[in-house]
C-alpha positions in Angstrom: 125.0 55.0 110.3 122.9 53.0 112.8 123.6 49.7 111.1 127.3 50.4 111.1 127.1 51.2 114.9 125.2 48.0 115.6 127.6 45.9 113.6 130.6 47.5 115.2 129.0 46.8 118.6 128.3 43.2 117.8 131.9 42.7 116.5 133.5 44.3 119.5 131.3 42.2 121.8 132.5 39.1 120.0 129.0 38.1 119.0 128.4 36.3 115.7 126.6 38.3 113.1 126.3 35.7 110.4 122.8 34.7 111.2 121.6 38.3 111.8 122.7 40.0 108.6 123.5 38.7 105.2 126.6 40.5 103.9 128.1 40.2 100.5 131.9 40.5 100.7 133.3 42.0 97.5 136.9 41.7 96.5 137.6 45.3 95.5 140.0 45.8 98.3 141.9 42.6 97.6 144.8 44.5 96.0 146.4 46.5 98.8 149.0 47.8 96.4 146.5 49.3 94.0 147.4 52.9 93.3 145.0 53.1 90.4 141.3 52.3 91.0 138.7 52.0 88.3 135.0 51.3 88.4 133.3 50.6 85.1 129.5 51.0 85.0 127.2 49.1 82.6 123.5 49.9 82.9 122.3 49.0 79.4 122.3 45.9 77.3 124.2 47.3 74.4 126.7 44.8 72.9 128.8 47.7 71.8 129.1 48.9 75.5 129.8 45.4 76.7 132.7 45.2 74.3 133.9 48.6 75.4 134.0 47.4 79.0 136.1 44.4 78.0 138.4 46.4 75.9 138.8 49.2 78.5 139.5 46.7 81.3 142.1 44.9 79.2 143.8 48.2 78.2 144.0 49.4 81.8 145.4 45.9 82.9 148.1 46.2 80.3 149.1 49.7 81.5 148.9 49.0 85.2 149.3 45.3 85.6 150.3 45.2 89.2 148.9 48.4 90.6 145.3 48.5 89.4 142.0 47.4 91.0 139.1 47.2 88.5 135.5 46.7 89.4 132.7 46.4 86.8 129.3 47.0 88.2 126.2 46.0 86.2 122.6 46.9 86.9 119.4 47.5 85.0 119.4 46.1 81.5 123.2 45.8 81.8 122.8 42.6 83.9 122.6 40.5 80.7 126.4 41.0 80.5 126.7 38.6 83.4 124.2 36.0 82.4 125.6 32.5 82.4 125.0 32.2 78.7 126.3 35.6 77.7 128.2 35.8 74.4 130.9 37.6 76.3 131.2 35.0 79.0 134.7 33.8 78.0 136.0 37.4 78.0 134.5 38.1 81.4 135.9 34.9 82.9 139.3 35.8 81.5 139.2 39.2 83.1 138.1 37.7 86.4 141.1 35.4 86.2 143.2 38.5 85.9 141.7 40.0 89.0 138.9 42.1 87.6 135.8 42.0 89.8 132.3 41.8 88.2 129.4 42.9 90.5 125.8 42.2 89.6 122.9 44.1 91.1 120.6 41.7 92.8 117.8 44.3 93.0 117.7 44.1 89.2 117.7 40.3 89.3 114.9 40.2 91.8 112.9 42.6 89.7 113.4 40.3 86.7 112.3 37.3 88.8 109.1 39.1 89.9 108.3 40.1 86.3 109.1 36.8 84.6 108.6 34.3 87.4 112.2 33.1 87.4 115.7 34.5 87.9 118.2 34.3 85.1 121.2 32.1 85.6 124.2 34.2 86.4 127.9 33.7 85.8 128.9 31.9 89.0 132.0 34.0 89.2 130.1 37.3 89.4 129.8 38.9 92.8 126.2 39.5 93.9 125.7 42.9 95.5 122.4 44.2 96.9 122.3 47.3 94.7 124.4 48.6 91.8 124.3 52.4 92.3 125.1 52.3 96.0 128.0 49.9 95.2 129.4 52.4 92.7 129.0 55.2 95.2 130.8 53.2 97.9 133.7 52.5 95.5 133.9 56.2 94.5 134.3 57.2 98.1 137.2 54.7 98.3 139.0 56.5 95.6 137.8 54.7 92.5 137.3 56.6 89.3 134.0 56.0 87.6 133.9 55.5 83.9 130.7 54.7 81.9 131.5 53.7 78.4 
């Protein structure tokens, strides 16, 4: 709450905050007409679950083409889904082109970097968020329904 108060104060005072705080702007609110909101969670590396995410997002897009906002949040072992060389890269990029947002947990990526000495290359179209679980919690408070295939 204090951070929000400080940010609000800086913005109201007209002070720039770019150098003070690094914020990742996600696109989830980019469809102001969304009456259906879905967040899909992927927290393991199962290829079966990756395919379920792709299939589920495509199905929902077909049923609600103009009134849906879909966000896929990956963290933990699920981050492999958004590696640059992922076998599902083409399907992910196609969904991004249709307005689906893919968020990758940078806490997980930083942990991988500490453990291996290098960060994996990510799909450049993925949105980097500080943490996966708080991102999901934020979306749920904004009316998104959480589904974990």
